[in-house]
N, C-alpha and C positions, 0 to 999 in steps of 0.2 A: 174426428172420427179419423183413424189415419186412413188412406188411400193406397190402392195396391202398386204397385212402382209397372213402369214397362222397361223391358229390357229387348236388345238388340242385338243378334251377333251376326257377325262376318265371315264369309264362305268366298272360296276362289270361286263358286259356280252357284249357291244361293245365300241370300240376305234373307234373315227373317226378323219378325218383331212377335213380341208378346206382351198384350198386357195383362198380369196375371190374373188368375182368376177367370177369366173374360173371354178373349179373344185371341186369334194369332193370324199374323199372314205371311206368304212368304212369294220371293220372287225370283228370276234367274238375273244375276250378276249381268244386267245390261241395262244401259241408260240410254235414252232417247231425248236430246235438247230439240226444242222449238225456240223459233225466233222470238213468239207472243207470246208463249203462255209457258209455266211450270215446266220443269222436266220430268219424264215420265220413267219407271223403272219397271225392269220386266221385259216379255215378251206379248205378243200381240194375243195367243194362247191363252194366257192366264190374266192378262192384265186389259181391259174393255176398253179402256181409255186412249189405247193406242189405236185411235182411227184416222190417222192421217202420218206424211212421210216425216222425218225428221233426221235430225243428225246422229245415228248411231255409233255408240261408244262401247266397248266391250274392253275384256282382260286387264281391267285397271286395279284389278283389288292387287294381284302381286307384282304391283309397281306403284304402290302406296310408299313414300321416302326415295323415291327416284326424284333426282333433279333435272332429269330429261324428260321432258313432255312425251304424251299419246299423239300419235298424228293420226289424225280423223281422214275420213274418205274424201273429204272435201280439202286437205291439204292444210287446214287449220291446227295447231298445238293447242295441248289440254293437259293440265299436270292431273297425275294421278289421284292426288289428296283432295282436289277440290270436285272432281270425280264422285269419287267414292262419300265426300260430303252430302252432296246432291242427292245421291241416291239413297243414300238413308234417311234424308230430309223427306226424300218423297213417299217412302216404305212407312213412316211415322205417320205423315199425312195420310195415306190409303188404311191404315190401323185405327187412327181416330176420326175418320170422316171428315177430312181435310180442318178439324178446330187444334189448334195449339193445346199440346197437351198437360192437365196438371197435377199428374203425378210423377214423380222423379224419374228419369229415367237414367240408364247404364246402356252404354257400349262394350262390348266384347270382340277383341279382335283375335285372331290367329296366335295361337303360344309361341309357335315359330318363327313370328317375325324378329327383327331387332329393332334396338331402341329408336333408329332413325326414325322407322316406319310408324312406331307409336307415337314418336313427338310429331312428324308430321300431320299424322291423323286428327292430334288435338290442335295442331292448329288451324287446321281445315273444319272442324267442329266449331271452333271458340268465334268463327264467322258466318256461321247463321245463328239465327236469333233464337231459333227451335230449342237449341242445344246449350245455349250460352245464355238464358234467359230463364227463371231469376238465379243463376248461378251456372257454372262450369259442370257439362256432362260428366258421370264419373265414367272410367276407363278402365278394364279389367279383362283379363286375358281369358279365353276362353276356356282354357283347363281349371282354372280357379272357377269358373263362372258354373261350369259342367258340375263339377265337384259341390259345390253348393248345393247343388238342384238336387244331387244323387244323395245326400246327407241328408236331406228332409225327406225324399222320397227315392227311393225305397229303405236307403239307410245304409251306410258302410260303417267299418271297423274302426273301432277309436285303438286303437293298436294295429305295429306290424305297417308292411310298407304295401302301397297301393299302386297298380298298374292302370292308369289311364288311356285307354285308347277312344281316339279320334278319327273314325271312319269319312272320310270328307269326299269331296267329289274330283279334288288333283291331285287327294293324295292321305296317307294315316301318320298321326301326331301321335307321339308315344311321351308321358310325362310321368316319370315316378314321383310321388308323394309319400313322405312320413306323417301316418298319424299319430305318431307319441310327440311331433313334435310340433304339434298343430296344422298337419295337412300341408308342412312348409316341401316344395319341391325341392330332390335331391340333386336334381343334375337339370341342364338345361334341355328343353323340349327335343328330339329327334325326330327329323321328318324324313317318313319312308314314301316314296312318289312309284314303287313299282305294286301297289293297292290302293286303288281308288276307283271311285263312284265310273269314271269316264274309262277306265281301261277294263273293267267288269261288262260295260256295257259295249266296248269293242269286240270283247272277248264272246261275248255271246251272239254279236252279229256275226264274227268270223264261222262260228259253229252253225247258224242258219243258211248261210251263203255256201257253206260246204257240201250242206245236204242237199240244198237245193242244185248247186252244180253235178251233184253226183247222181241227181235222177235227170240232169241235161236240159230242165227247161227252161234256163234264165241266160241271158247275152249281156254280160255288162262291160263290153267292148266301147261301145258308143259312149259320147258325153250326155246322152240322154240317161244314162243309169246315174248319176252324180244327184240328183234331187230325188230320185227313188232311193239312194244307199240312205240320206239323210232324212228321208219320211221312215226308213225301215230301221234305222237306229236308235229315233224315238219311238218305236215298236217295242223294239228288243229293253228298252228302259222302264218300260210301263209293265213288260213281263217281267222281269227281274222285280218288282218289286210285288207283283203277285204273288211270285213263287216265295216270296218271305214267307210267307202263311199259307199258299194253296202246295197243292203237291204237283197239278196239272195245272196248264192252262197253253192259251192260242193266243196267236196276234196274225196279222193282218199282212202280207205281203205282196205289195205291188210295186215289181221290180218287170223289166223288159223282158217277155218271154213266159212270165210265170205273174197270175193273179189270184190269191185266194190265201186261205187260213194257214197257217204252220205251227204243229201240234209242240209244245216244251214241257218239260219234266224237272222236276227240282233236283232229279240225277244227273240232268245234262248241265244245268245251270253249275251244279256241283265240280263235275269234271273238268267244265270251263275253266274254272278259275282255283281248284285244286291246288296246284303247283305256286301261283301267288299268295293265296292263303299262309301255306307252307314256310314259303319264304320270308313272310313277315312274321310267321312264331321265332324263326332263329334268329330274326333281326330284335326281338322282344329279348329273345334269351341272352344276344351279345350285351344289348344293354344292359340287361341285370347282372353279368360278369363284369362287365368293367365299371360299375358302380358300387360295386360287393355287396349285391343283394343275393341272399343265396337261398332264401324263403320270402313268396308273396303270400300278402293276406288275403288278398282278392283282386280280381281284374276289373274293370269298371270300363265298359263299352257305350260311346253316345256318337251321334251321328248318323245319318243314315245308313251305313253298312253296315251299323249294330245289328238291324232288323235280318240280316243273310242267316240262315239257320250255320252253316257249314263253318263262320268264323267263330260263333259261340261254342260250339263242338269243337274244332279244333284246339282253342285257346286251352279249354277246360279240360281236354286229353293229353295236350301238352305241358301244363303247368299242376292241372292236378287240385285248381282251387277254382272256386265261386266264380261266375264270371256275372256280371251285375248290371242292368240298366233299368231305365224306365219306361212307361208306356208312349212315349213318344220322343224316341231318342234325336231325331233332326232336330227338337225342340229346346234339348237340355240347356243349351249354353245361353239362349235366348231368357229361357227361365230363370236362370240361375243368375244370368246379369238385372233382370227384375227385382227379386229376393236380394241382390246384393244392392240397388238403389234403395229398396224399400229401408232394409238394414243401416245402409247409410244416415238415414235421416231420423234413425230412432235414437232417441240417448238411451243408455247403458242401464237394464234394472226395470223400464215399463213391460207392461205387461202387452201393449200391442204387438213386440216382437212374434210372441204368438201367434197370432193372427194373422200376421205376414206368411209366417211359414206354413200354416196350415194351408195358407191361400195358393202358396208353393206348390205346396203335395196335391192339391184338386188341380193343377194347371192341364191335365190330360184328357180332364171332363172340361171343360172351359164353355160357358154360354156367350153367345154375342149378343151382348150386351151395347154392344157399339155398332153404329152403322159400319158393314163392309159387304165388298162383292159376295153376293150367293154363291158363287164355285170356291169361298173359301171357306167356308164352314160348312161339314156335311148336315145332310137334314136333320139327323140326328144331335146335334149340337156339339158332337167330336170333330176330330179331326182325321181325313182320311192320311193314307199314309204319302209321304214326302220324301223318301228315302231316295239320295242320292238323285233327284229327280225332278224335270222341271215341265214333265208333262202334265197337263189338266184331266187326259180321260183314265188316270187311275183310279178304281174303284175303292171304294171305303173299306179300310182295313178296321177290322173288330179289334178292340185295344186286350189286351193277354196278357197278364204277367207270370211269365214258366216258372216264376222263383212262389216258393211259399213264405209269404211273408205276414204273417199278423200286426194289425197296425196297432200300436202302444195304447196300451188301456188310458192313458194320461193323455189327454188331447193337448196338453202343453210340452209336451214331449219331444222337443225339435228333432233328435237322433235320437230313434227306435235303437236300442244296441243287437246287435247280431253276435251270437256267441258260437263260435269255433272250438271244436274240439283241442284240446290242448294234451301233450304226450307228458304222464304227471312224473315221468322219469326226468326229464327237465327241469322241473322246480328243485327236484330231491337234489339233483347234483348241482344245482344253483345255491344252493341250502350247505350242502356239506361243504365244508370248508377244507382246503388243500394240506397233507401233510406237508412237516418244515423242508423233507428233501425236494420235496415236487416243485418249490416256490422257485421262480426265475430269480430273486438275488441269492439264492444260495447255489443255485448251479452259475450264476454270475463269479460269485465270491470263489467258488472251486475253478473256474478255466483261470483266474487271474492267477491265483496261486502257484498253480499246474506251471504257467508262462514264466513266473516269478522261480522257481526251482531250476527248472529245463534253465533259463540264461546264468544262474548263479554257476550250475554245473558246468555249462560253456566256457564260463571265464576262469573257473579253477583249474579247467585242464588245460588253457591256452597257459595262465602262468607256471603252473608246473611242467608243461614241456619247455617254456624257455629258461629254466633255471635246473635242469638235469645236471647233477655233478659229472665229471671224469670218471671211466671206469679206473679201481684200483691194480697197481700192476702185479702179475701172474708173479707168483715165484718157482714154478716148475717151467724151465725150459722147454722152449716147442722143438720139436722133432728138425734137426738141421736137414737141409735140403740134400739130396743124391746126385742132382744132375748139372748145378750150376757152383761156381764158386766167383769169388769176386773177383777184381785184378790185382795181382800182387804187388806192394809199393817197387816202383824201380829201382831203388839203391838196394835191396833184399834179394838174394838167390833165392831160387825155389826149392821146396827139399817136402818129401815125404812128410805126414805127421807119423809121430812113434805109434808103435801098434800096442804099446800097454800103459797103462800109468796110472797113478792112484787120485788127480785130480782132472776132474770133466774139462776136457780140451773147449780150448774157446770157441765160441761161434764159427761157424764154416763161412762167412760170410767174408772173415778176415784171415787169411794165408800168409802162413808165414815161412819163409824159404829159407833154409840153414844148406850146407855143404853135407855132402855125406856122412852119415857116423860111423865112428869106428866099429872096426868089426866085431861082432857080439857073437857068442856061444849060439853053438845051433839051438841050443833046448834055453831058453832065456828062463832066469831065475822065477820063481814062482812067487807070485805078490798076488794077495787075497784083495780086491777091492774094498773099500770101507761100505758100511751095509745102508750108506744114507748116500753113495754116488750111483746116476744114474748108470746102466750097463752103455758099453762101448756102440759106435754105431755099427751095424748092422752091415753098412755095406764100406768099401774103401774106392777110393777116388782109383781114378787108372793111373800106372804107374806114366812118368814123361815120355813122350816120343823119341826124345834125342838120348843120346848114351852120355852120362857125365865122364868127366876127364879123371884118371887117376887120381886117385890121391894122394898128395906129396909127403914128403917124410917128414916135414914139421908143418902139419893144417893148422890152419887160423883157429883161434878157437868161435865156437859158435854164437851167432848172433841172435841175443833175444830181444822183439821188439819192447820200447819203453812204452811206456803209458803215455798219453792215453789213449786206448785203443779199447773197444767194445767188449764188456762181460756181463757177465747173469746178471740182471737187476737184484737186489739185496743181498749180493756175497762178494765178501772179502777179495780184493786178487792175491792169487798164492802163486810162487813158482814153479815152473813143472822142476821135481827133482830132478827127473834126470838129465835137465841139459846144465851144466854150470854154472854160476851166477858170471855176471856181464860183470868186468873189471871197471871201475871207476877211472871214467876220466882224466 
């Protein structure tokens, strides 16, 4: 016959041990060592064995894996790994009544721990006989252990992303798991320290002090108020837990200047922690966005803070998904550790696994079969509220499951299914194939083709601009300039151009100077220009400013410039018929 497993969970402020289906015990994370007897875990208000003075060690959970030891009050040095191992051993012996457990044992560690802390804990537990005989103890993260317990009771979805939120005494951890991938984590656990049990206690204490100060009935200026405030904080912790299930409660305030009851309501608690809870919802939203999660399947809440109603309502309203937990959220990790220890000793295919799962589901109604202190178990056989607290005066909390959950008809069904309504259009869109023009391959090919065409056009433009042929010569003479003339040759005298002629005069850029022509009749002989010759220039250059010498009786023959000189491109040279031909030299 298979036995039930034992699970232990580690918290910065609380340590818990559960014998699945039978009993559970919790202690504050404080260890007291004695020179003549084994150490004890917890504080005197919860552990009656702390009846003499010893060496008290605190704040060792967050120091696991640190090579620097903890300095005690007497100046001695202690390694945090060994201190935690002694605390877990003392807690285990308290659960089993001082006997070595015959059941398999598993220890769940905080999911945000680095690997060095996990290996340090493993080495420290290997030196403890209760955790090393007959074999090494099973180590599992509290996120994995809590999800294991939630899969059995009340059940989680088998598809989608689950956000597991662990509300602990020193902070809140967020772990995203993918149900489609066997509940594997999507990313490392995120630790948020601005929402914790200690901070909620402090916020409620501040609220009470402000109310008493407004009434002018307290005096906190003296050193005697330190002990009174410590006791009042414990009262606020108990009131916080009671307000998880009640709408009104009261606490006893014994501070300088006032002694009496203080009435608190759930609305006052909600107002005191509303902003930290809203900030945590924003942290969870940022975590989802960083990991590319667009839609959650469910939010799973564990830890003592999961009992506070405003946390559940804020997460449900913010993310529009169910928020699930079990009847004892502060024991979820320890229950999951015990189930993990049992399943690790059973071969696949054996039907005893179902019995272990059913015993885990019944962990919220455990019967105290083992010897345990009377203050650990409620008279009804069920456990009282232990949310974020180390007080022993918290009244019993009636177990209630706010979610409508029907147990599976088959008792062997370890993970009852939870059906969530899905949008039918999502399935239609997934089944409908995309048209060819909307496929990413087509869009990519079109983009590559456009780029190649643009490159080819640019290349052709560059080649054509580099090989442009010269423009052909024009057959029409440009109009001659009317305000400037080129310098005449130094050897030829200047002469005015003829007034008429049948041949187009040479370009004005080359001026030919000649002696004055012979007297001509007042009326020039009529001559019609050929139809193809251009009209004569419309303006005449101004006459020379110097007076030409009188003609001699025998003037020399006129000088006609010889070739080469500028002509109209494309026309042969024709001598001016008015001038006589130049004699041969």
